[in-house]
C-alpha positions, 0 to 999 in steps of 0.5 A: 197151148195149141202147140202143147196139144199138137205135140201130145196128139203127135205122140199118141199117133206115133206110139200107135203106129209103133204098135201101142194099143192104148196111149196117154200123152201129157205135155206140160209147161210151167214157170215159177218166180221167187224173190227172198229178201233178208236184212234189206237185201235180195237174198235170192231171186230165181225163175225156173221154166220147165217143159216136159212130156209124160206118156203111158203105153199099153202094148200087148197087155204090157204097161209102162210110163215114161217121161222126158224134158227133151222135146226135140222132134227127133229126140221124141221119136227115138224116145217113143221107140225105146219106150215101146221096145222096153214095154214089150219085155215086161210082164203082162198086166191084164188090169191095165187099160184106159178108162172107158171114154164116157168116164173121161172129160171136163168136170167144170169149165175154165170160167167156172174153176176160175184158177187163172188170174189175168194179173199173172200175165201182166205181172212184171219183174218190177212189180214182184220186186216192189211187193217183196220190198214192201212185204219185208219193210212191213214185216220188219215192223213186227215187234219180236223181242230178241229177234235173230233174223227175219226174211220175207218171200214173194212167189208166183207161178203158172202151168199149162197142160195138154192131155190126149188119150187114145180113147178120144179124150183131149183137152187143155188146162191152165192155172196160176198161183201166188204166195207171199209170207215172212218168217223170223227166228228169235232168241229165248234162253238157249232156244231159238224158236221160229215163227212164220206166216205164209199164204197161198191163193189163186188170185193175187188180190186174195192174198192178205195185206202185208200188215196182216202177215206182220201182225201174225208174226208178232202174235205168233212170236208172243204166243210161242214165248216161254213154251214148254211141255205140260203134264201128260194126260188126256185133254180136249184137242182144239186143232186149229184150222190151218193145222188140220191137214196133218191129221186129215192127210193121215186119215186119207192114206188108208182110203187109197185103192193101193192100200186096200189092195195091198191089205195095208189099210185100217179102213178096209171093209168099212165102206158104209160103216161109222168111222167118226162122230155125226159131226164128221163130214168130209167132201172132196170137191175139185170144182171150187172156184179158185180152189188150190186143188181145183181141176177139170179132170184127175190124173187118169182123165176122169171127169172131176166131180165133187163126192162125199168121203165121209157123211155124218160119220159114215164112210161113203167113198174110197179113193179108187183109180181105174187100175185098182178099181178093176183089181178090187171089183169097185167103181172108180172114184178118183186116184187122188184127192182134190180140195177137202172141205169140212162144212163149218159150224156156228161158233168160234173156237174161242167160244167153244173152248170156254166150256173146258177147264183145260184144253190143248190148242194145236196150231202146228206139227213137228214131225211124227208118223202114222201107220196106215195098216194099224191106224196108229199115229203120233205127231209132235205138236206146238200150241198152247194150254187153253183154260176156259178159253184163255191161253195160259201157257205156250206148249212145245216138246209134246206129242199127240197120239191115237188111232185113225179108226177112232180119233174122229169118233172123238170129234165133238165140235166144229168152229166157224172159221174155214181156212181159205189158203189151203186145199184143205178147207177146214174149220178148227176142229174140237176133239175130246179125250185125246192122249198127249205125252209131255212131262 
């Protein structure tokens, strides 16, 4: 880490010596390892390591960003010279400048974030191979009729970053992650449905046991069997916790400062206004211990702090970086999301579903699109018809559609099952009167 920090500092000094008024240098190193097994053999084993420099410069109100993976001293010196020379011929952009120094810094200590598992550095190639074999053997025990193929995968990685800004901000950050899971394809008439069960976490011990992954494969294969579309119409939507990121991600698009400035946001002018029911509260929290999107600072070096995006249906915040904050005359929040959190309710989704004669449970999406300007969205779905809380028919070949400006007004219940294996820490969400198209 000290070498990375030293390199970033040298880049800033060199760029300033060549006439740059403001400089940001970030040097990173990452490593990842993946083992995939199929049919009792290692199908693929890869290890990748990368080192790179990215830096941004402001020269006479002209701004540019650059990156290179060639970190030889002579190559970096020449790279900086060419980058600054290229910047001098660009158009001026007076809104480009570093954040004020007091806005930059660390929002949480490394100990508080707790995103670096010491088990990563102690993990050997033999341990990875053993885990991959155990996972495959366990997943093979999943009872999936007419199975065509199965595979299992174990992966992990670590990244180190050093950042230096010419405004005085300088810091380093290191994190690690672990992932394992399995998938299977089975024959059903002329169809070949696929099921999978994957989990990611910051700590190896936070991953579920292989037996849980195998059980999920079996359960999901059984739940997927016989899937088909049902009649089009409006139904209650039960959006399973692990699938909420698709809809929330679509909602987040129009919140970006770039979308607001370019007049392609359906949520423009709605700050302080109702955008959902009183059940809808969404928090951005980059300080969650072991969070998959936890961080000490954001992409501009701004201190990473929790803030409300929506509070009881009222829009509290947009995602405004420093540049668009100046253009829009708004106070910056952050340029991109960290962990999204929806506070859980008190009941299971199964208990909530008992009140509905018919509802559609959505546990995954298959393509589709959303329009940040109009707010319209349409996504392919997979899931099940639920009648009084009981699964009665697997569903596929259907779409759910609506508009981002009113879909969260239809949010009526929140379950008690926040999903812990994603940066979207959301429980299952229940909406009413949602449009589905099928037969």
